[in-house]
C-alpha positions as CSV (number, residue, x, y, z in Angstrom):
1,M,-19.8,11.8,24.4
2,L,-21.8,8.6,24.4
3,N,-21.6,8.6,20.5
4,E,-17.8,9.2,20.6
5,T,-17.4,6.4,23.0
6,L,-19.4,4.0,21.3
7,F,-17.7,5.0,17.9
8,V,-14.2,3.9,19.5
9,L,-15.7,0.8,20.9
10,Q,-17.1,-0.1,17.5
11,I,-13.8,0.2,15.9
12,L,-12.3,-1.9,18.3
13,V,-14.8,-4.6,18.0
14,V,-14.9,-4.5,14.1
15,I,-11.2,-4.7,13.7
16,G,-10.6,-7.1,16.5
17,F,-13.0,-9.7,14.9
18,G,-11.6,-9.0,11.5
19,A,-8.0,-9.7,12.5
20,F,-9.0,-12.7,14.6
21,F,-11.0,-14.2,11.7
22,A,-8.0,-13.2,9.2
23,A,-5.4,-15.2,11.3
24,R,-7.7,-18.3,11.8
25,N,-8.8,-19.3,8.4
26,L,-9.9,-17.9,5.0
27,I,-13.6,-19.3,5.5
28,M,-14.2,-17.2,8.6
29,L,-12.6,-14.2,6.9
30,A,-14.8,-14.6,3.7
31,A,-17.8,-14.8,5.9
32,W,-16.8,-11.8,8.0
33,A,-16.1,-9.7,4.8
34,S,-19.4,-10.5,3.4
35,L,-21.1,-9.4,6.4
36,L,-19.3,-6.2,6.3
37,S,-20.1,-5.6,2.7
38,I,-23.9,-6.2,3.7
39,I,-24.3,-4.2,6.8
40,M,-22.2,-1.3,5.7
41,N,-24.9,-0.6,2.9
42,I,-27.7,-0.6,5.6
43,F,-26.1,1.4,8.1
44,V,-24.9,4.2,5.8
45,S,-28.4,5.5,5.6
46,K,-28.3,6.2,9.4
47,Q,-27.2,9.7,10.3
48,I,-25.5,10.6,13.7
49,V,-23.6,13.4,15.3
50,L,-20.0,12.9,16.2
51,F,-17.9,15.7,17.4
52,G,-20.3,18.3,16.1
53,F,-20.6,16.7,12.6
54,E,-23.8,15.2,11.2
55,V,-22.4,12.1,9.4
56,T,-23.3,8.4,8.6
57,A,-22.5,5.5,10.9
58,A,-20.9,3.1,8.3
59,D,-17.2,4.3,8.0
60,V,-16.0,1.7,10.5
61,Y,-17.3,-1.2,8.4
62,V,-15.5,0.1,5.5
63,I,-12.3,0.2,7.2
64,G,-12.7,-3.1,8.7
65,L,-13.6,-4.7,5.3
66,F,-10.4,-3.2,3.6
67,S,-8.3,-4.2,6.6
68,C,-9.6,-7.7,6.3
69,L,-8.8,-7.9,2.5
70,N,-5.1,-6.7,3.3
71,C,-4.8,-9.2,6.1
72,S,-6.0,-11.7,3.4
73,R,-3.4,-10.8,0.8
74,E,-0.8,-10.9,3.5
75,F,-1.7,-14.1,5.1
76,W,-3.3,-16.1,2.3
77,G,-2.2,-14.6,-1.0
78,K,-3.3,-12.8,-4.1
79,E,-5.8,-15.6,-5.6
80,S,-7.3,-16.3,-2.1
81,T,-8.0,-12.7,-1.6
82,R,-9.5,-12.6,-5.0
83,K,-12.1,-15.4,-3.9
84,V,-12.8,-13.4,-0.8
85,I,-13.7,-10.4,-2.8
86,F,-15.9,-12.5,-5.1
87,V,-17.8,-13.9,-2.2
88,S,-18.4,-10.5,-0.7
89,W,-19.7,-9.1,-4.1
90,C,-21.9,-12.1,-4.5
91,S,-23.2,-11.7,-1.1
92,T,-23.9,-8.0,-1.4
93,L,-25.6,-8.6,-4.8
94,S,-27.7,-11.4,-3.3
95,F,-28.8,-9.2,-0.6
96,L,-29.9,-6.4,-2.9
97,I,-32.0,-9.0,-4.9
98,L,-33.6,-10.4,-2.1
99,T,-34.4,-7.2,-0.2
100,Q,-36.0,-5.8,-3.5
101,L,-38.1,-8.9,-3.9
102,H,-39.1,-8.7,-0.3
103,L,-40.2,-5.1,-0.7
104,H,-42.4,-5.6,-3.6
105,L,-44.3,-8.3,-1.9
106,K,-47.9,-6.8,-1.4
107,P,-48.5,-6.5,2.4
108,S,-51.8,-7.3,3.9
109,P,-54.2,-4.9,5.4
110,G,-53.1,-5.3,8.9
111,D,-49.4,-5.0,8.2
112,I,-47.5,-2.3,10.0
113,S,-43.9,-3.3,8.9
114,Q,-43.9,-2.3,5.1
115,L,-43.4,1.3,5.8
116,H,-40.4,0.7,8.0
117,Y,-38.9,-1.9,5.3
118,E,-39.2,0.7,2.8
119,A,-37.5,3.4,4.8
120,L,-34.6,0.8,5.6
121,F,-34.4,-0.9,2.2
122,A,-35.8,1.3,-0.7
123,P,-32.5,3.3,-1.0
124,S,-30.7,0.1,-1.2
125,L,-30.6,-0.1,-4.9
126,R,-29.1,3.0,-5.5
127,I,-26.6,2.6,-2.4
128,I,-25.6,-0.9,-3.1
129,S,-25.2,0.0,-7.0
130,A,-22.9,2.9,-6.0
131,S,-21.0,0.7,-3.3
132,V,-20.4,-2.0,-6.0
133,I,-19.1,0.4,-8.6
134,T,-17.1,2.4,-5.9
135,T,-15.7,-1.0,-4.3
136,M,-14.5,-2.1,-7.6
137,I,-12.6,0.7,-8.4
138,V,-11.1,1.3,-4.8
139,Q,-10.3,-2.4,-4.4
140,F,-8.3,-2.5,-7.4
141,V,-6.5,0.6,-6.2
142,D,-5.9,-1.0,-2.8
143,F,-4.8,-4.2,-4.3
144,K,-2.2,-2.6,-6.6
145,V,-0.9,-0.1,-3.9
146,F,-0.7,-2.8,-1.2
147,G,1.4,-5.2,-3.6
148,W,3.7,-2.3,-4.6
149,L,4.3,-1.6,-0.9
150,K,4.8,-5.1,-0.1
151,K,7.3,-5.6,-2.8
152,H,9.3,-2.5,-2.0
153,S,9.3,-3.2,1.7
154,Q,10.4,-6.7,1.2
155,G,7.3,-8.0,3.3
156,R,8.2,-5.9,6.4
157,V,5.9,-3.5,8.4
158,F,2.7,-4.9,7.4
159,G,0.6,-2.7,9.8
160,L,2.0,0.4,8.2
161,R,1.6,-0.9,4.5
162,S,-2.0,-1.7,5.3
163,A,-2.8,1.5,6.7
164,C,-0.9,3.4,3.9
165,S,-2.8,1.4,1.2
166,V,-6.3,1.7,2.9
167,A,-5.6,5.4,3.5
168,L,-5.2,6.2,-0.2
169,S,-8.0,4.0,-1.4
170,Q,-10.5,5.3,1.2
171,S,-9.8,8.8,0.3
172,I,-10.8,7.8,-3.3
173,D,-13.7,5.9,-2.0
174,T,-15.1,8.7,0.0
175,V,-15.2,11.1,-2.9
176,I,-16.7,8.6,-5.2
177,F,-19.3,7.0,-3.1
178,S,-20.5,10.1,-1.5
179,F,-21.6,11.5,-4.9
180,L,-22.8,8.3,-6.5
181,G,-24.6,6.9,-3.5
182,L,-25.2,9.6,-0.9
183,Y,-26.1,12.9,-2.9
184,G,-29.6,13.9,-2.1
185,L,-30.0,11.2,0.7
186,V,-28.0,12.9,3.5
187,A,-28.6,16.4,4.9
188,N,-25.2,17.9,4.7
189,L,-22.9,16.0,2.2
190,P,-19.7,18.2,2.8
191,D,-19.9,17.3,6.5
192,V,-20.2,13.6,5.7
193,M,-17.2,13.7,3.5
194,M,-15.3,15.6,5.9
195,F,-15.9,13.4,8.9
196,S,-15.9,10.2,6.7
197,L,-12.2,11.0,6.1
198,L,-11.7,11.8,9.6
199,S,-13.3,8.9,11.2
200,K,-11.5,6.6,8.7
201,G,-8.3,8.3,9.8
202,T,-9.2,7.7,13.4
203,A,-10.1,4.0,12.3
204,L,-6.9,3.4,10.8
205,L,-4.8,4.5,13.8
206,L,-6.6,2.2,16.0
207,A,-6.7,-0.6,13.3
208,S,-3.0,-0.6,12.6
209,P,-1.8,-2.2,15.8
210,C,-4.6,-4.6,15.7
211,V,-3.9,-5.6,12.1
212,A,0.1,-5.9,13.2
213,L,-1.2,-8.3,16.0
214,A,-3.0,-10.2,13.8
215,K,0.2,-10.8,11.7
216,V,2.0,-12.2,15.0
217,F,-1.0,-14.2,16.0
218,Y,-0.9,-15.7,12.7
219,N,2.8,-16.4,12.6
220,R,2.5,-18.0,16.2
221,L,-0.6,-20.2,15.0
222,N,1.3,-21.5,12.3
223,K,4.4,-22.3,14.4
224,E,2.3,-24.2,16.7
225,E,0.4,-26.1,14.1
226,A,3.8,-27.1,12.4
227,H,5.0,-28.9,15.8
228,F,1.8,-31.3,15.6
């Protein structure tokens, strides 16, 4: 159960940091979203076994990213969220360009790291290209669904609104990205897709209270600052 325990801990850490940064300020949130955008494209190539399924290890970071974006929309508004999305896209594309340049540097005869870099970053072009295309589609869906839910709930039940919009967007994300980015790279794509949905559902269940607490923390922080 080591992997399962670490999986739960990973969810709490990613969502906890995201909720804290979202409540503090937009710069910290943009930096965290950019980091998640980059590392989820690196860690997706690692396959692990969870609850008997052979899966990738990056779903937590995807849930963390979209929870952050929903927090940004709730706390900082539509225009600020678009800026956060743009910054994360720029960071991801910059990472793609820099890693490809690094890979194409000719290693010295005594170098032993090139093979490891190739194993880690050679799939990045396809994965990140698929990720950018998928993310653009899914973020549009999440943006619209979250806005619609906010309007019809009159701004209440933020945690539930966030969970519903992320659940829908990530179902779409799982299907599109699995075929564009992972087909032929992972041993068992149906297992990856099935458990990706299950792990994202688990992450959402744990994320919703953290996201709701972030709203409470944000409101309290604003009240304290208003007294000074």
